[in-house]
PAPA-726792 format. One line per 3 residues: number of its first residue (from 1); their letters; for each residue x, y, z of C-alpha. Coordinates in pm, 1 decimal. Each point is the difference from the previous one (the first is absolute). Layout:
PAPA-726792
NUM = A = X Y Z  ... .
This chain:
PAPA-726792
1 = XXX = -7688.8 -8137.6 -11574.2  314.5 -195.3 80.9  206.7 301.3 35.0 .
4 = XXX = -249.6 174.3 221.4  -11.2 -299.5 216.3  355.7 -25.1 -1.5 .
7 = XXX = 32.3 381.9 122.0  -242.8 -51.1 246.8  168.7 -257.9 169.2 .
10 = XXX = 337.2 183.9 -9.5  -167.3 279.8 113.0  -165.4 -141.9 316.2 .
13 = XXX = 272.9 -256.2 98.6  297.7 205.9 -89.0  -128.1 368.3 23.1 .
16 = XXX = 161.8 28.0 -352.3  -117.4 371.2 -81.3  115.8 -85.8 -398.4 .
19 = XXX = -274.9 -291.2 10.9  -274.5 231.1 106.4  63.9 256.0 -282.6 .
22 = XXX = 13.8 -316.7 -244.7  -342.3 -117.7 175.1  -122.6 347.3 -77.1 .
25 = XXX = 90.4 3.2 -344.0  -123.6 -352.7 -75.0  -343.8 109.1 112.6 .
28 = XXX = 11.7 334.1 -228.2  103.4 -231.3 -295.6  -269.0 -240.3 79.6 .
31 = XXX = -248.7 244.6 24.2  122.7 172.5 -360.9  -15.3 -366.4 -130.2 .
34 = XXX = -353.3 -92.9 139.7  -157.6 361.1 -138.2  157.7 -76.4 -340.8 .
37 = XXX = -133.6 -342.4 -42.5  -329.0 98.9 181.2  -60.2 253.2 -294.6 .
40 = XXX = 129.7 -267.0 -261.4  -271.2 -248.1 111.9  -285.6 263.0 27.6 .
43 = XXX = 83.0 102.6 -341.3  -29.5 -365.4 -119.9  -331.2 -26.9 193.8 .
46 = XXX = -123.7 289.9 -193.1  154.6 -32.6 -333.6  -69.6 -382.6 -43.1 .
49 = XXX = -278.8 -96.0 254.7  147.8 -330.5 44.9  -201.2 -292.5 110.7 .
52 = XXX = 66.2 -335.1 171.7  346.2 -101.4 25.7  153.4 326.2 -78.9 .
55 = XXX = -219.3 216.5 242.2  92.6 -255.6 274.9  359.8 26.8 -101.4 .
58 = XXX = -14.9 404.8 36.7  -209.7 -3.7 308.3  257.1 -234.6 141.6 .
61 = XXX = 311.9 235.7 -101.8  -216.6 274.4 172.6  -28.7 -215.1 334.9 .
64 = XXX = 375.4 -103.4 -30.3  121.7 348.7 -14.9  -201.7 96.1 291.7 .
67 = XXX = 183.4 -278.5 201.0  313.6 91.9 -103.3  -64.7 380.8 80.7 .
70 = XXX = -118.6 -96.4 353.5  311.3 -223.0 35.9  228.9 284.0 -76.0 .
73 = XXX = -173.2 254.3 219.2  28.1 -257.7 316.7  355.6 -63.7 -101.2 .
76 = XXX = 75.9 386.0 0.4  -215.5 25.1 355.3  224.3 -277.7 127.5 .
79 = XXX = 331.1 156.3 -106.0  -111.6 353.1 140.0  -54.3 -135.4 338.2 .
82 = XXX = 335.3 -204.3 5.5  167.1 321.3 -34.3  288.8 -21.5 182.9 .
85 = XXX = -74.6 -90.8 341.6  -260.8 -304.9 4.8  200.3 -276.9 -119.5 .
88 = XXX = 279.3 78.9 280.2  -258.2 -79.8 258.6  -100.5 -321.6 -110.7 .
91 = XXX = 95.5 -292.0 167.1  213.8 -257.6 -225.6  -257.8 -246.9 0.8 .
94 = XXX = -264.6 238.3 -115.3  238.5 161.1 -288.5  88.8 -330.7 -115.9 .
97 = XXX = -359.8 -86.6 -19.5  -94.1 326.3 -200.5  305.2 -84.3 -238.2 .
100 = XXX = -145.7 -332.4 -90.8  -375.8 148.2 -13.2  124.6 258.5 -229.5 .
103 = XXX = 207.3 -273.5 -234.0  -329.6 -203.2 -14.7  -212.7 285.4 -107.7 .
106 = XXX = 264.3 121.0 -261.2  21.6 -407.0 -137.9  -412.9 8.8 -17.4 .
109 = XXX = 9.5 300.2 -202.5  294.0 -113.8 -214.3  -197.6 -262.8 -81.0 .
112 = XXX = -327.6 203.5 -106.6  245.5 203.1 -240.4  147.1 -332.2 -164.6 .
115 = XXX = -349.4 -116.5 -42.6  -115.8 305.7 -126.1  289.6 84.6 -248.1 .
118 = XXX = -214.3 -45.1 -303.6  184.2 -312.8 -142.9  -331.2 -208.9 -12.8 .
121 = XXX = 155.2 -279.2 256.3  -275.2 -164.6 166.6  -73.0 151.3 352.0 .
124 = XXX = -209.3 -264.9 148.0  101.6 -82.3 367.8  127.8 365.4 25.5 .
127 = XXX = -278.9 98.8 245.7  35.5 -303.4 220.7  383.9 42.1 29.8 .
130 = XXX = -35.9 385.3 76.0  -262.9 -99.0 248.3  204.5 -275.7 156.9 .
133 = XXX = 303.2 252.1 14.6  -249.2 264.5 152.6  -103.2 -289.4 294.4 .
136 = XXX = 379.9 -17.7 91.0  16.8 373.4 1.7  -291.8 24.9 249.4 .
139 = XXX = 180.7 -275.8 241.2  309.8 263.8 -15.7  -225.0 270.8 70.7 .
142 = XXX = -209.0 -140.6 267.6  365.6 -68.5 171.1  79.7 336.3 -36.8 .
145 = XXX = -343.7 133.0 132.8  71.3 -243.1 321.5  356.2 167.2 39.0 .
148 = XXX = -179.4 322.1 -4.4  -234.7 -103.1 219.7  266.7 -100.9 275.1 .
151 = XXX = 60.2 344.8 20.2  383.2 42.3 -33.5  -1.9 314.6 -212.9 .
154 = XXX = -61.1 385.0 107.9  -347.4 116.5 -99.9  81.0 189.5 -287.1 .
157 = XXX = 182.8 -284.0 -136.9  -258.5 -202.0 97.6  -291.7 210.9 -195.4 .
160 = XXX = 232.3 18.0 -289.0  62.1 -379.1 -38.8  -366.9 -73.0 53.4 .
163 = XXX = -46.9 226.0 -301.0  257.7 -183.9 -204.3  -130.2 -344.2 97.5 .
166 = XXX = -360.5 105.8 -124.6  144.0 151.2 -345.0  185.8 -340.7 -48.2 .
169 = XXX = -337.9 -156.1 30.7  -138.7 200.6 -270.6  293.9 -37.7 -208.1 .
172 = XXX = -58.8 -367.4 -22.5  -353.9 23.0 -36.0  51.6 226.6 -290.2 .
175 = XXX = 231.1 -263.3 -149.4  -238.9 -292.7 48.9  -268.4 205.7 -169.5 .
178 = XXX = 238.0 63.8 -293.0  62.5 -349.5 -18.7  -382.1 -70.4 -3.9 .
181 = XXX = -37.0 227.6 -321.1  294.8 -156.8 -164.3  -61.3 -350.9 41.1 .
184 = XXX = -288.3 -107.3 -197.2  -38.0 -333.7 253.7  -70.2 229.2 275.4 .
187 = X = -372.1 77.7 -38.7 .
């Protein structure tokens, strides 16, 4: 998800055509990985009939994969909307707020990846940390919405940015949902 979010930010803010292609490629790669892991998990469910913690783990993997896949799709949608023109129409304050927001989202997803890398480190507190980061993102997002409501953008750019703001909200929601699944203290 990190590459997908970097690409979405670059495409949106700088109109980087190569970033759009990277976001598309990452989305496709994540879809392939998800399909492969979905098959593996379903095979494990069918062959071993796990119970208790093993079953919870496998179901959790499926849910986390879903959150990652949805995030990659949203990053692709943001990149696609960025194209070569939207970022150029944004006022500097809006562009800076978007950049900061993407950095915070990337940090949230990196924390999730590090917590779930399989080295059996305790992840207690992950949910609280990700949720706190998301609250900071929500403040940035609210500021971005306020700027959009001020009406300084042409109508087409305003519509596209309103969608981007909504997509950003969903990316954060997916990170919080994944953190809830990873952190055992988040129940």
